[in-house]
C-alpha positions as CSV (number, residue, x, y, z in Angstrom):
1,M,-77.4,44.7,225.1
2,K,-74.3,45.8,223.4
3,A,-75.4,48.4,220.0
4,L,-73.8,51.3,217.9
5,T,-75.6,53.9,218.2
6,F,-75.3,57.7,217.5
7,K,-76.3,60.5,219.6
8,R,-77.0,63.0,217.0
9,Y,-76.2,64.4,213.5
10,G,-74.5,66.8,212.3
11,K,-70.3,66.3,211.7
12,S,-70.2,65.4,215.4
13,P,-72.6,61.9,215.4
14,D,-71.2,61.1,218.6
15,I,-71.4,57.5,217.4
16,G,-70.5,54.2,220.2
17,F,-71.6,51.4,221.8
18,A,-74.2,51.0,224.2
19,D,-76.2,49.6,226.8
20,V,-79.3,49.9,225.2
21,P,-82.2,47.3,226.2
22,R,-83.4,43.9,224.5
23,P,-85.7,44.5,221.7
24,T,-89.3,43.6,223.1
25,L,-91.3,41.4,220.2
26,K,-95.0,42.5,218.6
27,A,-97.1,40.1,217.1
28,D,-95.9,40.0,213.8
29,E,-92.6,39.9,214.8
30,L,-89.0,37.4,215.3
31,L,-86.0,38.1,217.4
32,V,-82.9,37.8,216.4
33,Q,-79.8,37.2,217.4
34,V,-77.7,39.0,214.9
35,L,-73.6,36.8,213.9
36,A,-73.1,39.6,211.1
37,A,-74.1,43.0,209.9
38,S,-73.4,44.7,206.9
39,V,-72.7,49.3,206.2
40,N,-74.6,50.9,203.1
41,P,-73.2,53.6,202.1
42,V,-76.9,55.5,203.4
43,D,-75.5,54.5,206.7
44,N,-73.3,57.4,206.5
45,M,-76.1,59.7,205.3
46,I,-78.2,59.4,207.5
47,L,-75.3,60.9,210.1
48,T,-75.7,64.1,208.6
49,G,-79.3,63.8,208.4
50,I,-80.0,65.0,204.9
51,F,-82.4,62.3,205.8
52,K,-84.7,64.0,209.0
53,P,-87.2,64.7,207.0
54,V,-88.2,61.3,205.6
55,L,-86.4,58.8,207.8
56,H,-87.6,59.0,211.1
57,F,-85.5,57.5,214.5
58,E,-86.0,58.2,218.1
59,L,-82.1,58.9,219.5
60,P,-80.1,58.0,220.6
61,A,-80.8,55.2,217.9
62,T,-78.9,51.6,216.7
63,L,-77.3,52.1,212.7
64,G,-77.3,49.3,210.8
65,S,-80.2,48.0,208.5
66,D,-78.8,44.6,206.7
67,L,-77.9,41.4,208.7
68,A,-77.8,38.1,208.8
69,G,-78.4,36.1,212.1
70,V,-80.7,33.5,213.8
71,V,-84.2,33.3,215.6
72,I,-83.8,32.9,219.1
73,E,-87.6,34.2,219.7
74,V,-90.9,34.2,217.2
75,G,-94.4,36.8,218.6
76,S,-97.3,34.8,218.8
77,D,-98.5,35.6,214.2
78,V,-94.7,35.0,213.5
79,T,-96.2,31.0,211.2
80,S,-92.8,31.4,208.7
81,F,-89.8,31.0,211.5
82,K,-89.3,28.8,214.3
83,P,-86.3,29.4,216.8
84,G,-83.1,28.5,215.7
85,D,-83.8,29.7,212.3
86,A,-81.2,30.9,210.3
87,I,-82.5,34.1,207.9
88,F,-81.6,37.5,206.8
89,A,-83.1,40.5,206.4
90,N,-82.7,44.1,205.8
91,I,-84.5,46.5,208.2
92,F,-84.5,50.0,206.8
93,D,-86.4,52.9,207.8
94,Q,-88.0,50.4,210.4
95,G,-86.7,52.9,213.1
96,T,-84.2,50.0,214.8
97,G,-80.3,49.3,213.4
98,A,-79.1,46.1,213.0
99,I,-76.0,47.3,214.8
100,A,-76.2,45.2,217.7
101,E,-76.4,41.6,219.5
102,F,-79.9,41.2,219.2
103,A,-82.3,42.6,216.5
104,V,-86.4,42.9,215.9
105,V,-87.0,41.6,212.1
106,P,-90.7,41.7,211.2
107,E,-91.8,38.2,210.1
108,R,-92.1,40.0,206.3
109,L,-89.0,40.7,205.9
110,A,-86.7,38.3,207.1
111,A,-86.3,35.5,204.8
112,P,-84.3,32.2,204.6
113,K,-81.0,32.5,205.2
114,P,-79.1,30.9,201.3
115,A,-78.0,27.7,202.2
116,N,-74.2,28.3,200.5
117,L,-73.5,31.2,202.4
118,D,-71.8,31.7,205.6
119,F,-73.5,34.3,208.1
120,V,-71.0,37.6,206.7
121,Q,-71.5,36.8,203.2
122,A,-75.1,36.3,203.9
123,A,-75.6,40.3,205.7
124,S,-73.9,41.4,202.9
125,I,-76.7,41.4,200.6
126,P,-79.9,42.6,201.7
127,M,-79.6,45.9,200.6
128,V,-77.3,46.0,197.7
129,G,-79.9,42.6,196.5
130,L,-83.3,44.6,196.6
131,T,-81.5,48.2,195.7
132,S,-80.8,46.2,192.5
133,W,-83.8,44.5,192.3
134,Q,-86.8,46.6,192.6
135,A,-83.7,49.2,190.0
136,L,-83.6,46.5,187.3
137,K,-86.8,45.2,187.6
138,E,-89.2,46.5,189.1
139,R,-88.4,50.6,187.9
140,A,-86.2,49.7,185.0
141,N,-88.5,46.6,183.5
142,L,-85.0,45.3,181.9
143,R,-85.5,42.2,179.5
144,A,-83.4,40.2,177.6
145,G,-81.5,41.7,174.7
146,Q,-81.0,45.2,176.2
147,K,-78.2,47.1,177.0
148,V,-78.1,48.8,181.2
149,F,-75.0,50.8,182.3
150,I,-73.7,50.6,185.7
151,P,-71.2,53.0,187.1
152,A,-68.8,52.3,189.6
153,G,-68.8,48.6,188.7
154,S,-66.6,47.0,191.9
155,G,-68.7,49.0,194.3
156,G,-71.3,47.2,196.7
157,V,-74.5,47.7,195.0
158,G,-72.4,47.4,191.7
159,T,-70.8,44.4,191.8
160,F,-74.4,42.7,193.2
161,A,-76.4,44.6,190.5
162,I,-73.4,44.1,187.0
163,Q,-75.2,39.7,187.9
164,L,-78.4,40.4,188.0
165,A,-78.6,42.2,185.3
166,K,-76.4,39.1,183.1
167,H,-79.1,36.7,185.2
168,L,-81.8,39.4,182.7
169,G,-79.9,38.1,179.9
170,T,-78.8,42.4,178.8
171,K,-76.0,43.3,178.3
172,V,-74.1,45.1,180.6
173,G,-71.4,48.4,181.2
174,T,-69.7,49.4,183.9
175,S,-67.0,52.2,185.0
176,T,-64.2,51.2,187.7
177,S,-61.1,52.0,187.7
178,T,-58.0,51.0,186.8
179,G,-57.2,47.8,189.0
180,N,-60.8,46.4,189.5
181,V,-61.3,46.3,185.5
182,D,-61.1,41.7,186.3
183,L,-63.2,42.2,189.0
184,V,-65.6,43.7,186.9
185,R,-65.3,41.3,183.9
186,S,-65.5,38.4,186.0
187,L,-69.1,39.8,187.0
188,G,-70.4,40.0,184.0
189,A,-69.1,43.1,182.5
190,D,-69.1,43.4,178.4
191,E,-68.2,47.0,178.3
192,V,-65.9,48.0,180.5
193,V,-64.9,51.9,181.0
194,D,-61.4,53.0,182.6
195,Y,-62.9,56.5,184.4
196,K,-59.2,57.3,184.7
197,T,-58.8,57.1,181.1
198,Q,-62.1,57.5,179.5
199,A,-65.0,59.5,180.0
200,F,-68.1,56.9,179.6
201,E,-70.2,59.1,178.0
202,K,-67.5,60.2,175.2
203,V,-67.9,55.9,175.1
204,L,-70.5,54.2,175.8
205,R,-74.2,54.7,173.1
206,G,-77.6,53.2,173.1
207,Y,-78.3,52.2,176.6
208,D,-81.3,51.5,177.3
209,A,-81.0,52.1,181.1
210,V,-78.5,53.6,183.5
211,L,-78.1,52.7,187.1
212,G,-77.4,56.5,188.4
213,S,-75.0,55.6,191.7
214,V,-72.4,58.7,191.7
215,K,-72.8,62.1,192.6
216,G,-72.6,65.0,190.8
217,D,-73.1,65.0,187.5
218,A,-72.7,61.5,185.9
219,M,-76.8,61.6,186.5
220,A,-76.9,64.7,183.1
221,K,-74.5,63.2,181.2
222,S,-75.5,59.5,181.6
223,L,-78.7,61.5,178.6
224,D,-76.0,61.8,176.2
225,I,-76.4,57.7,176.3
226,L,-79.7,56.3,176.4
227,K,-82.5,55.7,173.8
228,P,-84.9,57.6,173.1
229,G,-87.2,55.5,175.7
230,G,-85.2,55.2,177.7
231,T,-84.5,56.0,181.6
232,I,-82.6,57.0,184.2
233,V,-83.1,55.3,187.9
234,S,-81.1,57.1,190.0
235,L,-80.0,55.7,193.7
236,V,-78.1,59.2,194.5
237,G,-80.7,61.8,194.1
238,P,-81.9,64.7,193.1
239,L,-85.3,63.0,194.8
240,D,-88.7,64.2,192.8
241,A,-91.9,64.4,193.5
242,A,-93.4,61.6,193.2
243,F,-90.8,59.9,195.8
244,A,-92.3,62.7,197.8
245,R,-95.6,61.7,197.3
246,A,-95.1,57.8,197.7
247,R,-94.2,58.1,201.5
248,R,-96.8,60.5,201.6
249,L,-94.8,63.2,202.4
250,N,-96.3,66.6,203.2
251,F,-96.6,69.7,200.3
252,V,-94.0,71.8,201.3
253,L,-91.4,68.2,200.6
254,K,-92.9,67.2,198.0
255,L,-92.7,71.1,196.2
256,V,-89.0,71.3,197.2
257,F,-88.4,67.9,195.6
258,G,-90.0,69.0,193.2
259,L,-87.5,72.2,192.7
260,M,-84.9,69.5,193.7
261,S,-84.8,67.3,190.2
262,R,-86.8,69.9,187.7
263,K,-83.5,70.5,186.1
264,I,-82.6,66.8,185.1
265,I,-86.0,66.0,184.2
266,C,-86.5,68.7,182.1
267,L,-83.1,67.6,180.0
268,A,-84.9,64.4,180.4
269,K,-87.7,64.9,178.7
270,K,-86.3,67.1,176.2
271,R,-84.2,63.7,175.7
272,D,-88.0,61.5,176.0
273,V,-85.7,59.9,179.0
274,T,-88.1,59.0,182.2
275,Y,-85.9,60.3,185.4
276,S,-86.7,58.5,189.2
277,F,-85.7,58.6,192.1
278,L,-85.2,55.3,194.2
279,F,-85.3,54.7,197.4
280,A,-85.0,50.7,197.5
281,R,-87.7,49.0,200.6
282,P,-87.3,46.0,202.5
283,D,-89.5,42.7,201.5
284,G,-89.0,40.3,202.4
285,A,-90.4,38.4,199.9
286,Q,-88.3,39.9,196.8
287,L,-85.4,38.7,199.1
288,G,-86.3,35.4,199.2
289,E,-85.6,35.2,195.4
290,I,-82.8,36.7,196.0
291,G,-81.6,33.9,198.4
292,K,-83.1,30.9,195.4
293,L,-80.5,32.9,192.4
294,I,-77.8,32.9,195.3
295,E,-78.3,29.1,195.6
296,A,-78.2,28.4,192.3
297,E,-74.9,29.9,192.1
298,R,-76.2,32.9,189.3
299,I,-74.8,35.0,191.9
300,R,-72.3,35.2,194.7
301,P,-71.4,37.6,197.3
302,V,-68.4,39.7,197.4
303,I,-67.7,41.2,200.4
304,D,-64.3,44.1,200.2
305,K,-63.7,43.4,204.1
306,V,-65.1,42.1,207.3
307,F,-64.6,44.4,210.9
308,P,-64.7,42.5,213.8
309,F,-68.1,44.0,216.8
310,E,-65.9,45.9,218.4
311,Q,-65.3,47.6,215.8
312,A,-67.6,48.6,213.6
313,K,-67.2,52.0,213.3
314,D,-63.9,51.2,212.0
315,A,-66.6,50.2,209.0
316,L,-68.2,53.0,208.7
317,E,-65.3,55.2,209.0
318,Y,-64.3,52.9,206.3
319,L,-66.0,52.6,203.5
320,A,-67.3,56.5,204.2
321,Q,-63.5,56.4,201.8
322,G,-65.2,55.2,198.9
323,H,-62.5,52.5,197.7
324,A,-64.2,49.0,199.0
325,K,-64.3,46.2,196.4
326,G,-67.7,45.0,197.4
327,K,-69.6,45.1,201.2
328,V,-67.6,46.3,204.5
329,V,-69.5,43.1,207.1
330,I,-69.4,43.3,211.0
331,K,-68.8,39.6,212.4
332,M,-70.1,39.7,216.2
């Protein structure tokens, strides 16, 4: 089968199509014909080698983790799905990839495709949906009436997280460029900061949570807008010791990640605020709950551009430019 692979880490990862063996199934897995796959910023980050100590790939490796498609075959222990079922899933950190003609999906990571979405729309959801769900519901424990700041509101995570936060009954602040103000307001944002003309930390106050999705000094500046007792959930780092413990990494990495996050954690403590780093995990049950919200039209997918399978490498390059409004999807 054809798959988009990379051969090495670094500046020349040698991305291209390769003929790879069609996957064989374990008892608890599904073989899925991939009809659409989406790309995420972490896909480009993996290529740099920054996550080599954390994510383990056998090179050459197939890229991508978000997919939607049709079940072709099921393992002997599978009970929830059958051949012909339409599913969507995220297979991040499973050692396999989604940008391929076929993919193996563990049963526990799959969910029925929302009936009101086509395969391209469904493929845009898993990573951003699970990231938003785990950050806002699990880690920040947002409740109705609270306030959350979701920067980069027009991006993949931002467009989903704003809608989920509004479903949870919260007030949402976001930042975006001038041209995207109407988009984020249409998704439910209450306070919108045009970062071209304003600094969010000068405008916003009294927030309960921040979804840290912008690199650089934005994390430290976020402390200024939080109430005492507030929380920052970072998607972009720095990694912390709690993350290393959760993944059962060795002592050296626990020490390194602890040192990397020491400054922001100390600053947070001075403000009576908590900081944590989140690496979203695949979860079919959560994806099923997200699917129900989509079918109830509480959340809609936002897609910037769709590339044909033959231009999958171009999709990654386009995403890396950092200007996508919503998700970038590859259609088989």
